[in-house]
C-alpha positions as CSV (number, residue, x, y, z in Angstrom):
1,M,-11.6,-29.3,-4.8
2,L,-10.8,-30.2,-8.4
3,L,-8.4,-27.9,-10.2
4,S,-10.8,-27.5,-13.1
5,A,-13.6,-26.2,-10.8
6,I,-11.2,-23.6,-9.2
7,F,-10.1,-22.3,-12.6
8,L,-13.6,-22.2,-14.0
9,T,-14.6,-19.9,-11.2
10,A,-11.6,-17.6,-12.2
11,K,-13.2,-17.4,-15.7
12,K,-9.9,-18.0,-17.4
13,S,-9.4,-18.4,-21.1
14,G,-9.8,-21.9,-22.3
15,K,-6.3,-22.2,-23.2
16,S,-4.8,-21.2,-19.8
17,V,-7.2,-23.4,-18.0
18,S,-6.7,-26.6,-20.0
19,S,-3.1,-26.2,-20.0
20,L,-2.8,-26.4,-16.2
21,I,-5.7,-28.9,-15.8
22,S,-4.6,-31.2,-18.5
23,Y,-1.1,-31.5,-17.3
24,Q,-1.5,-31.3,-13.5
25,E,0.1,-34.6,-12.8
26,E,2.9,-33.8,-15.3
27,L,3.5,-30.4,-13.7
28,T,3.6,-31.9,-10.2
29,G,6.1,-34.6,-11.4
30,A,8.3,-32.3,-13.2
31,L,8.5,-29.7,-10.3
32,L,9.1,-32.4,-7.7
33,A,11.9,-33.9,-9.9
34,W,13.6,-30.5,-9.9
35,V,13.0,-30.0,-6.1
36,K,14.8,-33.3,-5.2
37,R,17.8,-32.3,-7.1
38,S,17.9,-28.5,-6.1
39,L,16.3,-28.1,-2.7
40,R,18.5,-25.8,-0.5
41,D,19.8,-27.1,2.8
42,L,18.5,-24.6,5.3
43,P,18.6,-25.1,9.2
44,W,14.8,-24.8,9.7
45,R,14.3,-27.6,7.1
46,N,16.0,-30.1,9.4
47,T,13.4,-30.0,12.0
48,R,9.6,-30.7,12.6
49,D,9.6,-28.8,15.9
50,P,6.5,-26.4,15.5
51,W,8.2,-23.7,17.8
52,A,11.3,-23.7,15.7
53,I,9.3,-23.5,12.4
54,L,7.2,-20.6,13.9
55,I,10.4,-18.7,14.8
56,S,11.9,-19.3,11.2
57,E,8.7,-18.0,9.6
58,V,8.5,-14.9,11.8
59,M,12.2,-14.2,11.2
60,L,12.0,-14.6,7.4
61,Q,9.2,-12.0,7.1
62,Q,10.7,-9.3,4.9
63,T,14.2,-10.4,5.8
64,Q,16.9,-12.2,3.6
65,V,17.6,-15.9,4.2
66,N,21.3,-15.2,4.7
67,R,20.6,-12.7,7.4
68,V,18.2,-15.1,9.3
69,E,20.3,-18.2,9.4
70,P,22.8,-17.2,12.2
71,K,20.2,-15.4,14.2
72,Y,17.8,-18.4,13.9
73,L,20.2,-20.8,15.5
74,E,21.2,-18.3,18.2
75,F,17.6,-17.7,19.0
76,L,16.8,-21.3,19.6
77,K,19.8,-21.8,21.7
78,R,18.7,-19.1,24.0
79,W,14.9,-19.7,23.8
80,P,14.4,-23.4,22.8
81,T,10.8,-23.4,24.0
82,P,7.8,-21.0,24.2
83,Q,8.1,-21.2,28.0
84,C,11.6,-20.1,27.9
85,L,10.7,-16.9,25.9
86,A,7.5,-16.4,28.0
87,N,9.6,-16.3,31.1
88,D,11.9,-13.7,29.8
89,D,11.4,-9.9,29.3
90,L,10.3,-8.3,26.1
91,A,13.3,-5.9,26.3
92,E,15.7,-9.0,26.1
93,L,14.0,-10.1,22.9
94,L,14.0,-6.5,21.5
95,K,17.8,-6.3,22.2
96,F,18.3,-9.6,20.5
97,W,16.2,-8.8,17.4
98,V,17.0,-5.1,17.0
99,C,19.1,-5.7,13.9
100,F,16.0,-6.7,11.8
101,V,14.3,-3.3,12.2
102,L,10.8,-4.8,12.5
103,P,10.1,-4.6,16.2
104,W,6.4,-5.5,15.8
105,R,7.5,-9.1,15.2
106,E,9.2,-9.4,18.5
107,R,6.2,-7.9,20.4
108,Y,3.8,-10.3,18.9
109,L,6.1,-13.3,19.3
110,H,6.6,-12.6,22.9
111,A,2.8,-12.4,23.4
112,A,2.3,-15.6,21.4
113,A,4.9,-17.3,23.6
114,R,3.0,-16.3,26.7
115,Q,-0.3,-17.5,25.2
116,I,1.2,-20.8,24.4
117,S,2.5,-21.3,27.8
118,G,-0.6,-20.2,29.6
119,C,-3.4,-21.6,27.3
120,H,-1.7,-24.6,25.9
121,Q,0.6,-25.7,28.7
122,G,3.6,-24.8,26.8
123,T,2.8,-27.0,23.8
124,M,2.5,-25.5,20.2
125,P,-1.0,-25.7,18.8
126,D,-1.5,-28.2,16.1
127,S,-4.6,-26.9,14.3
128,L,-4.9,-24.1,11.9
129,E,-7.7,-22.6,14.1
130,D,-5.6,-22.6,17.3
131,L,-2.6,-21.2,15.4
132,L,-4.6,-18.3,14.0
133,R,-5.6,-17.4,17.6
134,L,-2.0,-16.7,18.5
135,P,-1.0,-12.9,18.5
136,G,0.5,-11.8,15.2
137,V,0.0,-15.1,13.4
138,G,-1.9,-14.8,10.2
139,P,-3.0,-17.3,7.5
140,Y,0.3,-17.5,5.9
141,T,2.2,-18.3,9.2
142,A,-0.4,-20.7,10.5
143,R,-0.4,-22.7,7.2
144,A,3.4,-22.7,7.1
145,V,3.6,-24.2,10.6
146,M,0.9,-26.8,9.7
147,I,2.8,-27.9,6.6
148,F,6.4,-27.7,7.8
149,A,5.8,-29.1,11.3
150,F,2.7,-31.4,10.9
151,E,2.9,-32.0,7.1
152,A,-0.7,-31.1,6.6
153,D,-1.8,-31.4,3.0
154,I,-2.7,-27.7,2.5
155,G,-1.1,-25.0,0.4
156,V,0.5,-21.8,1.4
157,V,0.8,-18.5,-0.6
158,D,3.9,-16.4,-0.1
159,T,5.5,-14.0,-2.7
160,N,7.2,-16.8,-4.6
161,V,4.2,-19.1,-4.7
162,G,1.9,-16.2,-5.7
163,R,4.2,-15.4,-8.5
164,L,4.2,-19.0,-9.8
165,L,0.5,-19.4,-9.6
166,A,-0.1,-16.2,-11.5
167,R,2.4,-17.0,-14.3
168,W,1.3,-20.6,-14.6
169,S,-2.4,-19.6,-14.9
170,G,-1.7,-16.5,-17.1
171,D,-3.6,-14.1,-15.1
172,S,-3.5,-12.1,-11.9
173,L,-5.3,-13.8,-9.1
174,R,-7.4,-12.7,-6.1
175,P,-6.4,-13.8,-2.7
176,Q,-9.2,-16.4,-2.1
177,L,-8.7,-17.9,-5.6
178,A,-4.9,-17.9,-5.2
179,Q,-5.3,-19.9,-1.8
180,Q,-7.9,-22.2,-3.4
181,I,-5.5,-23.0,-6.3
182,A,-2.5,-23.5,-3.9
183,D,-4.6,-26.0,-1.8
184,G,-5.8,-27.7,-5.0
185,I,-2.4,-28.5,-6.5
186,V,-0.7,-29.9,-3.4
187,P,0.3,-33.6,-4.1
188,K,-1.1,-35.7,-1.3
189,G,1.4,-36.7,1.2
190,D,4.1,-34.5,-0.2
191,S,3.0,-31.1,1.2
192,W,6.3,-30.4,2.9
193,L,8.5,-31.0,-0.2
194,W,6.0,-29.3,-2.5
195,A,5.8,-26.2,-0.4
196,Q,9.6,-25.9,0.1
197,G,10.2,-26.6,-3.5
198,M,7.7,-23.9,-4.6
199,F,9.6,-21.4,-2.5
200,D,13.0,-22.4,-3.9
201,F,11.8,-22.5,-7.5
202,G,10.4,-19.0,-7.2
203,S,13.8,-17.9,-5.6
204,I,16.0,-19.7,-8.1
205,I,14.1,-20.2,-11.4
206,C,10.9,-18.3,-11.7
207,T,12.4,-15.0,-10.0
208,K,10.7,-11.7,-9.9
209,R,13.1,-10.2,-12.4
210,K,14.7,-12.0,-15.3
211,P,13.0,-15.4,-14.8
212,K,15.1,-18.3,-16.3
213,C,12.4,-19.4,-18.7
214,Q,14.9,-21.0,-21.1
215,I,15.9,-23.6,-18.4
216,C,12.6,-23.8,-16.6
217,P,11.5,-27.5,-16.2
218,V,7.8,-26.7,-16.2
219,K,7.8,-24.1,-19.0
220,N,5.4,-26.2,-21.1
221,F,2.8,-26.0,-18.3
222,C,3.1,-22.1,-18.0
223,A,0.6,-20.0,-19.7
224,W,2.9,-16.9,-19.6
225,Q,6.3,-18.3,-20.6
226,G,7.9,-14.7,-20.2
227,I,5.9,-13.3,-23.1
228,G,3.9,-10.1,-22.7
229,S,3.0,-8.3,-19.5
230,D,3.7,-10.3,-16.3
231,P,0.4,-11.5,-14.7
232,A,2.2,-11.7,-11.3
233,L,2.7,-8.0,-10.9
234,Q,-0.7,-7.4,-9.5
235,S,-1.6,-10.9,-8.2
236,A,-2.3,-12.0,-4.7
237,G,0.6,-12.8,-2.4
238,V,3.2,-11.0,-4.6
239,T,5.2,-8.5,-2.7
240,R,4.8,-4.9,-3.8
241,K,7.8,-2.6,-4.1
242,Q,8.5,-1.1,-0.7
243,S,8.7,2.7,-0.2
244,R,12.2,4.2,0.2
245,F,13.9,3.1,3.4
246,E,16.4,6.0,3.6
247,G,14.8,9.0,5.5
248,S,11.7,6.9,6.3
249,D,9.9,6.5,9.7
250,R,11.0,3.0,9.6
251,Q,14.6,3.9,9.5
252,A,14.1,6.5,12.3
253,R,12.4,4.0,14.7
254,G,15.0,1.4,13.9
255,L,17.8,3.8,14.9
256,L,16.2,4.7,18.1
257,L,15.5,1.1,19.2
258,R,19.0,0.1,18.2
259,A,20.4,2.9,20.5
260,L,18.2,1.8,23.4
261,A,19.3,-1.8,23.0
262,S,22.7,-0.5,24.4
263,S,21.6,1.9,27.0
264,S,18.8,4.2,28.2
265,L,18.5,7.5,26.4
266,A,17.5,11.0,27.4
267,L,14.2,11.9,25.8
268,Q,15.6,15.3,24.5
269,D,18.3,13.3,22.5
270,A,15.8,11.2,20.7
271,P,15.5,13.5,17.6
272,S,19.3,13.5,17.0
273,V,19.6,9.6,17.4
274,M,16.7,9.2,15.0
275,G,18.3,11.4,12.4
276,L,15.5,14.0,12.8
277,Q,17.2,17.1,13.9
278,G,14.9,19.9,13.2
279,E,11.9,17.6,13.1
280,S,11.0,17.5,16.7
281,A,7.2,17.1,16.0
282,R,7.9,14.0,13.8
283,A,10.3,12.6,16.4
284,E,7.8,13.1,19.3
285,K,5.1,11.3,17.3
286,L,7.3,8.3,16.6
287,V,8.3,8.0,20.2
288,R,4.6,8.1,21.2
289,D,3.9,5.4,18.6
290,L,6.7,3.2,20.1
291,Q,5.4,3.7,23.5
292,R,1.8,2.9,22.5
293,E,3.2,-0.3,20.9
294,G,4.8,-1.3,24.1
295,L,8.3,-1.3,22.6
296,L,9.7,1.5,24.8
297,Y,8.7,3.5,27.9
298,L,9.5,6.7,29.5
299,K,11.0,6.9,33.2
300,N,12.2,10.2,34.7
301,D,12.7,11.7,31.2
302,L,14.8,8.6,30.1
303,L,13.7,6.3,27.3
304,L,14.1,2.6,28.0
305,L,13.5,-0.4,25.9
306,G,10.6,-2.7,26.5
307,N,7.2,-2.4,28.3
308,S,7.1,-0.8,31.7
309,L,4.1,-3.1,32.7
310,E,6.2,-6.2,32.6
């Protein structure tokens, strides 16, 4: 789809639209030149293995890069293929990943590994449609695998890309339009470098707070240029401010799962381990939620990590 058609549907101001349409090739060239000089060396960028790419994308969800790097390499050493993970118990994956405090990722990843092993003979799907059928794999993750493993000429919108698109266009974007724009500006044959570059550019130059507009190599193509209210604040793909972690249900759940990674636990001790002394009703609800999600189970008044049905 032509970039001009995409922006016309957004009813942008003539200035914002024309600035990006007229200089599309120049924008692409300037950004790629920066990328070739500045791209970070990260372990998941040294492979085209779709399984390894999937693992990196799942690990990186809501988790800082420096926390992911060592665990990513350790994960692949232990479970180098979907079949290896499918043959292991969910409890083992939960013990490995408990430091990330986002257990739903492990459950979905374990289910995805079993589906890959059962329905795809252990081979990672190589189409967007089949990737989207895997448990826990949404549009972003599926597109990331297609780009970084198979170098498909499509775009992907994460928080960094969403921020860039909004600022370049000068307006907040709806999800469908943001994706259309992301697809429309991918330089043919350079999707891998373009996407990785967009991620890094958003992390290093066009940051959420205090963007480095003075040294930005594509400032002339940006409708915002750091002046006035930031159009990225309410735009598609841009991460919203998370609720307070201290004292939250997320923290309580994480504390319990971390304790269970070491040993079983008496049900009556769960509130104190979760930091919910005097809040037994809240603790009971969180335990039930974790049971329902298949992350722990109860046996003889003992809580154990994993799914009793395995």
